[in-house]
N, C-alpha and C positions, 0 to 999 in steps of 0.2 A: 437666518431666516426666521421673519417674520410669520409670528403663525394668524389662520381667517378668524374674524371677529366669530365669538359666538352666538351662535343665530339660538334657539326655542324652535321654531319652525321646524318639520318634520323634514326629512331630506334633504336639507337645504336649501327648502325655498323659502323666500322673498317674498314682503307682501311689500317692497320700494315701488316707485312712480317709474322708475325707469330696465322693470322684472321684465314683461311683457313684451320687449322686441325681443329678447334675449333668452326667454323660458324655454323649460321644457318642455312636451306632451301635458294636457290636461292630467290630472293624477285621478283617479276612479273615484266615486263620490263618498265618503266616511259618514258612516253610521253612528246614533245615538254612540253605541258599547267603547268605543273606541276613545270618543272625544269625552265618556264622562271618567274612562280609566286615564288616560295621560295622562291631564296635569297630577292624578295625587299621586302617583306612580310614580313622576318625576320627582317629586317635592321629594317621596322620604328614602329615592335612591339619594341625590341630591345630599341631605339630616344625612346621610349614612355615610355614605363616600369622601364626603369631605374629610373628618378624620383623618380619616388608614389614607387617603392622599396626600397629604401632609405630614402623617411619620413616614408614611415613602418616604416622600421626598428629604425630609427630615432627616433618614439615615442617609440617601444618597448623596448628600453633605459633608455628612462625619466622614463618608467612604474615601470619595474625594482629598478630603480634609484630610485623613492619614493617612491616605497612599502620598501627598505631596510632601507632607510634615513628620511620618517616621520609613514609610517601603523605600522610594527611591536616593534619600540620605544612607537608610542600609545599605541599598544594593551601591549605591558607590563606594564607602568605604570599605565594603567586602571585597568591591573588583577592583580598588586601589590594596587594598589587605594582601589580595592575591599577587596584583602585579608584579608589589616591590618590598615585600616579606617573604611568602610565604615560596612561588617560585624558586626563587631562588636561593633559600634553605635548601630546601627537594632535592633541586639539582644541585648542589653540592653537597648533599646527602648522598643522593643516589644515582645519580647519572654523570655527575664528573670522575669519581673514582671506579667505577667500568669503562667508563671511556681510557680513561689513565693505566687501568690494568691492562684494557686490549692493545693500547697502543704502544706501550712501552715494555710487555712482558709478552702477552700471548704473540704479537703480533712477530716479535722475533724471531721467540720460541718455534713458530708453526715454519716462518722459513728457513731458518735453521734442517730443521727436521726435513721439509722439503726438499732440500739440500741433499741432504743423507739420505733420500729415498731414493730420487733420481740415482744418483752414484749407484750407490745397491741393484736397483733397476736395471741397467742399464750393464753391470758386470753380471746378475746375472740373467741374462737375456744372451748375453756372449757365449755365458758358456751353455743356458740351454739350445744356440743355434749348434753351436760342437756334436755335443749328447743327440743331437735331432740326427744328423749329419750321421754320425756313426751310428746308429737305429738303421736308418733306410738304407745304409749299403748292406751291416749284417742282414737288412729284412730281404733283403733282393737278391743277396748271393743266398744265402741257409734255405727259402723259402717261395721267391718268387722265379726263378730259373729252374728249381726240380719241380716246380706242378704245374708248369709248359708242359717238360718236359713229360710228364707222367700222361699230361694233357691228349700231347699230342700224336704218339706215342702209342698210348697199351687204352685209353679211355674214348678214344674216336674210334679206328678199328670195331672193338667191342660194341662200339652204341651201332653202327652197321650191319652189323653179322644180327643183333639182337631185332633191329626193324626188320630187315627182309623177314626173320622168321614171323614177327608178328603181322606182315602181310599175309603171307600165305594163309597162317593158321584162320585166320579172320576169310580171306575169300572159304574155305572148307565150310565154318558155321553158317556163313550165306547160302549154300548150296544145302546143307542142309530141312535151315528153313523154312528154305522157298519149298520145299519139297516133301518133306513132312509133318507141317506143320496151315503154308497158305493155304495151298491144294489142295487135300480134303475137306477144309473149312470152305472154301469159297463151294464145292461141289455140297454138299450138303446145307449149304444154307437154296442154293439152287434149284432144286430136286429136292428138299424134303422140308426146310424150312417155308417157303415162300408160297406153294401151293396149299397149307397147312393152314397158312395164316390167314386168305386169303376168299378162302370157306370158312372160316371162326366169322369173318368179317362180313360175309353172308346174308347168314344166321344171323346176327346181332343186330343187324339191320330188319330183317324180317320181323324179328319181335318187338324192334324199337316200333316199328308203322302199326301194327297192332296195337298196342302199348297208348300210343298217342292218340286211334280211335278210340279205345277205349274211355281214356279222360274229356277227350271232348264231347263222348256222348252217354257219357255216363254220370261225370260231373260238373264243367261246364253249362251245359245245355239246362238240367235243370236250376243250378244257383242265379243263373241269367230271369227264368221264369221266377223264383222268389223277388228277386232285388226288383222286376221290374210290375209286378202284378201285387204284391202283399206288404216290401217294403215302403215304397214310395212310396203309395197311399197311406200310409199308417204315418211316413212322416213328418209331410206335408202337412196332417192334423198335428202333429206334435208341437210341429212349426204356426201353425197358426195360431193354437193355445198359448202357446210361451208369446207372441205377440200381443195378443190379449192381456197376458196379466200383466208381460210390461208398460203399455200405455199406461193400465188402471193404476201402477203402481210412480208415473212419472207424473199422473194428473195428481196423485197427491201429492206424491215431492212437491211438485209446483204450487200448490194453493195450501195448502198443509204448511211448510218449510222455508221458502222459497220466497212466498208472496210478505209474510210476514216481516221478513230475516229483509227483507226491501224497506218492507214502513220502517222497520225500527230504524233501518242506516239512515235512510233520508229524511224521516221527519223527527228522530232523536240523534244519532250520535256524530250525522255530520253538523249540526246545530252546532253542539256542545262543540265539536272539537276547533271550528271555527272561533267559535268564542275562547277556547283554550289560548287556540294560536296565535289570535290577538291579544290576549291578556301579556304570553310572554314576549310577542314583539316587542310590544310597548314597555315591556319591562328591561329587555336587550334594548335598544331603541333611548329608554330614560338614563339605563347603565352607560353606555357610553356618550350622552352627554352629562351626566354629572359627570364621571372622571375627570371630562374635557372641564366643564364651567370648576371643578373641582383643583386640577393643574392651575387656573388662572389664579385664585386667590392661592394660591400655596406662593404662586409664585410671587405675589403683591408683598404676603406677608414675609416673605422670604428676605426678598429685596429689603423691605425695611428694616428689619433684624438686622440684612450685612451691614445696609450704610450706616447703621447706628454703630454698631461692633468694628469699623473701620473704622471711622469718625472717634470712636475713644478709645484704639486698642491700636490698628491697620498704624494708621499715617502718624503717630506718634514714634511708634518704633521707623517706620520709613525712613522720616528726616530724620532721627537721628543717627542712622544706618548711612545715610548718603552724606548728612554732616557732621559725622564724627571718627563712623569707625572705618567706614572707606577709607578719607584722608589719611587717618595715620595707618591702617594698614596699607597702605599705597607707600607712605612713605618709610613702614618698617620692612615692608619689599625691599623699595628701592635701594635705601643706605644699609641693614644688613642682611636682609638673605639672595639678593643677586650677586654682588660681592665677594660673599662667603659659596657661593654654588662659582662659581666662577675661581674663584681661589682649588676648590675641593677637586675641578674640571682641570683644570689644570695639573694638579696633581694625579690627577686618574692619568693622561694623558703621558707623563713622566713616566709612570709604573709599568704601565704599557707599553713605555717602547724599551724600555727595558727587560722589561719582561723578552717585547720580542728576542735583542738581541741578545740575550742570553739562550734562547732557541734555538737563535740561528748560529751561536759558537756551539753548543749543541751538538746538531745537525751534522755540522762541519768535523767535530770528533771523530761523532758517529762514522761519519760515512769515511774517512783516515783509516778507521779500525777497519772497518769489512772490507777496504783495498789491501789494508795492512794480510789481513787471516787469508782471506780468499780470494782475492785479485781482483782489480779491475780493467777499466775502456783500457787501448793503449794510448799515446803519448801525443797523437797526435790525435786524437779524438775532443770533440767541443763539451766543453762542461758544460752542464744545467744551469743557465744561471737561480741564483737565489731569491726566491720572491718574498718581498716584506708581508708579514702579516696585514691584513687593511684595519689601520686607525680608523676606531668611529669616528665619525666626522659630528659635529657639535653646529646646530643650527646657528643660524644667524638671526638677529633678533632686529623685529620687524620694527615699520612704524610705532614713536610714543615709546622707544623703550623695551617692549613685550618680545616673549618668546614663543613660537606657534603652536597648538600643543597637536597632541594626536590628529588624525583628522583632520587640523584646521577649523577646532571646533575651541571654542573661548568652555571654559568649565560654568559650573554653575551657581559657583562661587565670586568668580570672576566678575562679574558687575552688583547691581542691587538683589538682594534676598529672593528679589521673585524671578529672575531671573529673562529683564527685562532691557531695552533697548533703550527705554525714552531720560526726555530731557528732563533733569531735574528739573523741578516745581519748591511753591512756597508751600508750608506746614498747614495742612487743615485742606490742603486743592485735591481733585477726582485723579485720580492716576491706577492708570488699565493697568498697568504691569502689581498692582498690591490690591486687587480689587478682590472681593470676600465673594467669591464664585456659588452663583447658587444654579437652575436647570434655566 
């Protein structure tokens, strides 16, 4: 995407002939301070920012070149090493022994132990059921029957007699409580305590009425008189005095402190703040313009340097790669590497087939031994068919004699050294796949 042209006018305003038709609303008038500060500040910031921007762009280009030349090949080499070397070795050292131990040692031993445990458990369960039946018969004959006889012919009649005796004793206690406790208490409350309480209440009401009369005319009435005719006038005078003193202090605060502070703020601080704000704003705008202009300057310089380096180093290397190294590599690949790879794959398929046949034979032998030792299904039962292990499918070559790689992507080194699909050109011509990338 192309960047907009650099404009030294503030806020993107242009003075072209067609700018008046779609121009924004007219900006406020700029004073002499803004005009005097703007250009020197922009010139100084441009001189200071250009080296910084060029250094930044140089560091960016170096970082991209290091990533393309070192980090990406290193990462791809590490991925290939992990997939082709480390992962198979680690699998053979740490995973396959445990899988073989589990499959060929622990699992058969576990199945044998489970069969023994099931057989022993069945025998113990049968013995337990016999012992349990004997214990139930003994418990029923020696404990349950005597206990039922004792409960029915001894404990039940004794319990009925004790219940009748308890009811008679409770009726006697209730009659004694009624005539020895309840009746005297009722008589005492009705003819002694109640009349005495009513008399005491009447005396207390009379004494309370006298005390209320004394409180009203001895305490409340004098206090109301003192508040109305003494304290209220004195309070009004004190309030008026405080208001007058407060008005005097407010007048002094307004004309001795507030008015001078407002004068200093209005005629000294605010103009100074506006000037500082103008200087800061112009410096920020100048910094932004200088950074953008320095970017264009840096871009032009690095493009020139890139084209020179490309003409001196990159284009010869690309020509050598396309016309010498790549044809030789393809000849070696088609004449040596691919036939050797096909031979190795054929040997691997034969070895895998042999191992599959050996595994099938071992499984059949193990099945026959198990059937001879522990028995097997009836003679007429269908047998499970032996499923041969799947042989790894070998991808078919695509057009041009090439084999597809993982995910359908071509490796970075399959084409040009810059991973491009452009057609080869003449020596010294411009190629987009070998561009010396800049900003």
